[in-house]
C-alpha positions in Angstrom: -33.2 0.0 -20.6 -36.4 -1.4 -19.2 -36.7 -4.7 -17.3 -38.3 -7.6 -19.2 -40.5 -10.2 -17.7 -37.7 -12.8 -17.4 -35.1 -10.4 -16.0 -33.7 -10.7 -12.5 -32.7 -7.6 -10.6 -30.0 -7.5 -7.9 -29.5 -4.2 -6.1 -26.2 -3.4 -4.3 -26.8 -1.0 -1.5 -25.2 0.2 1.7 -26.9 -0.6 5.0 -25.8 0.9 8.3 -24.2 -1.6 10.6 -22.1 -1.7 13.7 -18.8 -0.2 12.9 -20.0 1.6 9.8 -21.7 0.9 6.5 -21.9 -2.6 5.1 -22.7 -3.6 1.5 -25.7 -5.9 1.1 -27.4 -7.4 -2.0 -31.2 -7.5 -2.5 -32.8 -9.6 -5.2 -36.2 -9.4 -6.9 -37.8 -10.8 -10.1 -39.6 -8.5 -12.5 -42.9 -9.9 -11.2 -42.0 -9.1 -7.6 -41.0 -5.6 -8.6 -44.3 -5.1 -10.5 -46.4 -6.4 -7.6 -44.6 -4.3 -5.0 -43.4 -7.3 -3.1 -40.3 -6.8 -0.9 -36.8 -8.0 -2.1 -34.9 -10.9 -0.7 -31.4 -10.5 0.7 -28.7 -12.7 -0.8 -25.2 -13.4 0.6 -23.5 -13.9 -2.7 -23.8 -15.2 -6.3 -24.2 -18.8 -5.2 -27.7 -17.9 -3.8 -28.9 -16.3 -7.1 -31.0 -18.5 -9.3 -31.8 -17.2 -12.7 -33.5 -19.8 -14.9 -34.4 -19.1 -18.5 -32.6 -16.6 -20.7 -33.4 -13.3 -19.1 -30.8 -10.8 -18.0 -29.3 -10.6 -14.6 -29.3 -6.8 -13.9 -27.0 -5.6 -11.2 -27.9 -2.2 -10.0 -25.1 -0.4 -8.2 -26.0 2.4 -5.8 -23.1 4.6 -4.5 -21.1 3.0 -1.7 -19.4 4.4 1.4 -17.7 1.1 2.2 -14.8 1.7 -0.1 -13.0 4.8 -1.6 -10.0 5.2 -3.7 -7.1 7.7 -3.8 -8.1 11.2 -3.0 -11.7 10.6 -3.7 -13.0 9.8 -0.2 -16.7 9.8 0.3 -18.4 7.4 -2.0 -17.4 5.2 -4.9 -19.3 3.8 -7.9 -18.9 0.2 -6.7 -17.3 -1.7 -3.9 -14.7 -4.6 -4.1 -17.6 -6.9 -3.1 -19.6 -5.7 -6.0 -16.8 -6.5 -8.4 -16.5 -10.0 -6.9 -20.3 -10.5 -7.1 -20.4 -9.4 -10.8 -17.5 -11.7 -11.8 -19.2 -14.7 -10.0 -22.5 -14.0 -11.7 -20.8 -13.7 -15.1 -19.3 -17.1 -14.6 -22.6 -18.6 -13.7 -24.6 -16.8 -16.3 -22.2 -15.8 -19.1 -23.4 -13.1 -21.4 -26.5 -12.4 -19.3 -25.1 -10.0 -16.7 -25.8 -6.2 -17.1 -24.7 -3.4 -14.8 -26.5 -0.2 -14.2 -25.8 2.8 -11.9 -28.4 4.1 -9.5 -28.0 7.6 -8.1 -24.7 8.2 -9.8 -23.5 9.1 -13.3 -20.0 7.8 -13.9 -17.0 6.6 -11.9 -15.1 9.4 -10.2 -11.5 10.3 -10.9 -9.5 9.1 -7.9 -6.5 11.4 -8.6 -7.6 15.0 -8.8 -6.0 18.2 -7.7 -2.8 18.4 -9.6 -3.8 21.0 -12.2 -4.0 21.0 -16.0 -1.3 20.4 -18.7 1.1 17.6 -19.2 2.5 17.9 -15.7 0.5 19.0 -12.7 2.0 19.8 -9.3 -0.2 20.3 -6.3 2.1 21.7 -3.5 -1.0 22.6 -1.5 -1.1 19.0 -0.4 2.2 19.3 1.3 1.0 22.4 3.1 -2.1 20.5 4.2 -0.2 17.4 5.1 -0.7 17.8 8.9 -4.4 18.2 8.4 -4.5 15.3 6.0 -2.6 13.1 8.5 -5.2 13.9 11.2 -8.0 13.0 8.8 -6.2 9.7 8.0 -5.6 8.8 11.6 -6.6 5.2 12.4 -6.4 3.7 15.9 -3.9 0.8 15.8 -5.6 -2.6 16.4 -4.6 -6.0 17.7 -3.2 -7.1 14.3 -0.9 -4.1 14.2 0.5 -4.8 17.7 0.9 -8.5 16.8 3.1 -7.6 13.9 5.0 -5.2 16.2 6.0 -8.2 18.4 6.5 -10.9 15.7 7.9 -8.8 12.8 9.5 -5.7 14.2 11.0 -7.1 17.4 11.1 -10.6 16.1 12.1 -11.4 12.5 13.2 -7.9 11.5 15.4 -7.4 14.6 17.0 -10.8 14.2 17.9 -10.0 10.5 19.3 -6.6 11.4 21.4 -8.0 14.3 22.8 -10.6 11.9 24.0 -7.9 9.5 25.4 -5.7 12.3 27.1 -8.6 14.0 28.9 -9.7 10.8 30.2 -6.1 10.2 31.3 -5.8 13.8 33.1 -9.1 13.8 35.0 -8.0 10.6 36.1 -4.9 12.4 34.3 -2.6 9.8 31.7 -1.3 12.2 32.3 0.2 15.7 29.9 -1.0 18.4 28.5 2.5 19.1 27.6 2.9 15.4 26.1 -0.5 15.3 23.8 0.2 18.3 22.8 3.6 16.9 22.0 2.2 13.4 19.9 -0.7 14.8 18.0 1.7 17.1 17.3 4.0 14.2 16.0 1.1 12.1 13.9 -0.3 14.9 12.3 3.1 15.6 11.3 3.5 12.0 10.0 -0.1 11.8 8.0 0.3 15.0 6.3 3.5 13.9 5.4 2.3 10.4 4.2 -1.1 11.8 1.9 0.3 14.5 0.6 3.2 12.4 0.7 1.3 9.0 -3.0 1.9 8.3 -2.8 5.6 8.9 0.3 5.8 6.7 -1.2 3.9 3.8 -4.3 6.1 3.9 -2.0 9.2 4.0 -0.1 7.9 1.0 -3.3 7.5 -0.9 -4.1 11.1 -0.3 -0.6 12.1 -1.5 -1.3 10.5 -4.9 -2.5 13.9 -6.3 0.7 15.7 -5.4 2.1 15.1 -8.9 0.5 14.2 -12.2 2.3 13.3 -15.4 -0.1 13.0 -18.2 -3.0 11.0 -16.8 -0.8 9.2 -14.3 -0.9 10.3 -10.6 2.5 9.5 -9.0 2.5 11.8 -6.0 2.7 8.9 -3.6 5.7 7.4 -5.4 7.6 10.8 -5.4 6.7 11.4 -1.7 7.9 8.0 -0.6 11.1 8.2 -2.8 12.4 11.4 -1.1 11.3 10.2 2.3 13.3 6.9 1.9 16.3 8.8 0.5 16.4 11.0 3.6 16.0 8.0 6.0 18.7 6.0 4.2 21.1 8.9 4.1 20.9 9.2 7.9 21.4 5.5 8.3 24.5 5.3 6.1 25.8 8.4 7.8 25.7 6.5 11.1 27.1 3.3 9.6 30.0 4.9 7.7 31.7 3.2 4.7 30.9 -0.5 4.6 31.7 -3.1 1.9 31.1 -1.5 -1.5 29.6 1.6 0.0 31.6 4.9 0.2 30.9 7.7 2.7 27.3 8.8 2.6 28.1 12.5 2.3 30.4 12.2 -0.8 29.0 12.6 -4.3 29.5 8.9 -4.9 27.7 8.0 -1.7 24.8 10.3 -2.3 24.4 9.1 -5.9 24.5 5.5 -4.7 21.7 6.2 -2.2 19.5 7.7 -4.9 20.2 4.8 -7.2 19.6 2.1 -4.5 16.3 3.7 -3.4 15.2 4.0 -7.1 16.1 0.3 -7.6 14.1 -0.8 -4.6 11.1 1.4 -5.5 11.0 0.3 -9.2 11.3 -3.3 -8.3 9.0 -3.4 -5.2 7.0 -0.3 -5.8 4.1 -2.0 -7.5 3.7 -4.4 -4.6 1.4 -2.1 -2.6 -0.5 -1.0 -5.8 -0.9 -4.7 -6.7 -2.4 -5.4 -3.3 -4.7 -2.4 -3.7 -5.7 -3.8 -7.1 -6.5 -7.2 -5.4 -8.6 -5.4 -2.8 -10.3 -3.2 -5.4 -11.2 -6.3 -7.5 -12.7 -8.0 -4.4 -10.2 -10.9 -4.5 -9.2 -10.2 -0.9 -10.9 -8.6 2.1 -9.8 -5.6 4.1 -8.2 -7.7 6.8 -6.2 -9.8 4.3 -5.1 -6.6 2.6 -3.7 -5.3 5.9 -1.9 -8.6 6.4 -0.4 -8.3 2.9 0.7 -4.7 3.6 2.6 -5.9 6.7 4.1 -8.9 4.8 5.1 -6.8 1.8 7.2 -4.6 4.2 9.5 -7.5 4.6 11.0 -6.6 1.2 12.4 -3.5 2.9 14.9 -6.0 4.5 16.4 -6.2 1.0 17.7 -2.7 1.6 20.0 -4.0 4.3 22.1 -5.6 1.7 22.6 -2.2 0.1 23.1 -0.4 3.4 25.8 -2.9 4.5 27.6 -2.8 1.1 26.4 -6.0 -0.6 25.5 -4.1 -3.8 25.8 -7.0 -6.3 23.5 -9.2 -4.2 21.1 -6.3 -3.8 20.9 -6.0 -7.5 19.9 -9.7 -7.9 17.2 -9.4 -5.2 15.6 -6.3 -6.6 15.6 -7.8 -10.1 13.7 -10.9 -8.8 11.3 -8.7 -6.9 10.7 -6.6 -10.0 9.5 -9.6 -12.0 7.1 -10.7 -9.1 5.7 -7.3 -8.3 5.2 -6.0 -11.9 3.8 -9.4 -12.9 1.2 -9.3 -10.1 0.3 -5.7 -10.9 -0.1 -6.5 -14.6 -2.4 -9.5 -13.9 -4.8 -7.5 -11.7 -4.8 -4.5 -14.0 -5.4 -6.4 -17.3 -7.6 -9.3 -16.2 -9.7 -7.7 -13.5 -11.2 -4.8 -15.3 -14.6 -3.4 -14.3 -17.7 -4.6 -16.2 -19.1 -1.7 -18.1 -22.0 0.1 -16.4 -24.4 2.8 -17.6 -26.8 5.0 -15.7 -30.2 3.4 -15.3 -33.1 5.0 -17.2 -34.9 7.7 -15.3 -38.1 5.7 -14.6 -36.2 2.6 -13.4 -33.7 4.7 -11.5 -36.4 6.5 -9.6 -38.0 3.2 -8.5 -34.7 1.7 -7.6 -33.5 4.7 -5.6 -36.6 4.6 -3.5 -36.1 0.9 -3.0 -32.4 1.5 -2.0 -33.4 4.2 0.5 -35.9 1.9 2.2 -33.4 -1.0 2.2 -30.7 1.2 3.8 -33.0 2.1 6.6 -34.3 -1.4 7.1 
């Protein structure tokens, strides 16, 4: 592909900024490129004017501002690139073309689970302490704000309401009630303050298990983690409502079923939020807010823990419709615009342009 005289070029490139790399967009006409004139920086599609019938060529250089799954490093395009491309396509339908500069094709974000129909990469479990250190993120003000308002505010109030009801009915001794609440609060506090670290860690666990082309290692890891935590909680609580003793076969089976119910119904919430971020619909800060708010669905598990199994079924069914619906929308209607490697001559010119822009 060669640029025509009426074409407009927009180059997406990383530029070093305070706190890390930032994605910027540089615009030039064919005439400006031919004359060697410098590009102009634009903040978004609203600043792009493309009169005539020429193409709007979006050249995507690799980005360090966003990475998916186990990939790390660089990605083909950032969420902001996707947002820009959609906005340009709405303004100039049928005229937007995407090319890749300095990269061939999108990388596979899963990786590492071997060949065949089922791939299991147990090496990830052995490396989990190292992976956790690599994913370590210092908690910020937002995390501590949720610790106060959510963990020791709303969540504690809800848990105390469940505990108080069981104590008043004489089903739950006070010592067990205090121990259970303490255990819940400890989990909640850790996952609230270190939520960013944990979400990155889960992303790295995706490659633990592959079935066909689907990487579900994060799902399996969380499932067994939650089963272990819930077993300890019900062991402390004892039999309540419709729940038998946790260490009986019936009690163990009910824990596995309840966790599976919760994960199938609410499991797509985090992937749906990730899809929203990937598509550029939300920013990183909003994504972290959504992560914290989505954790409120974990409160539904209290109905199962305290023996309200029928009501738990209704809640998980409603959540299933919402979460799977959102996941389907952002999977089906926010697909990437196709992109192909730029021709060698054009790529060479654009790569030099990108290198200069990154240092500017």
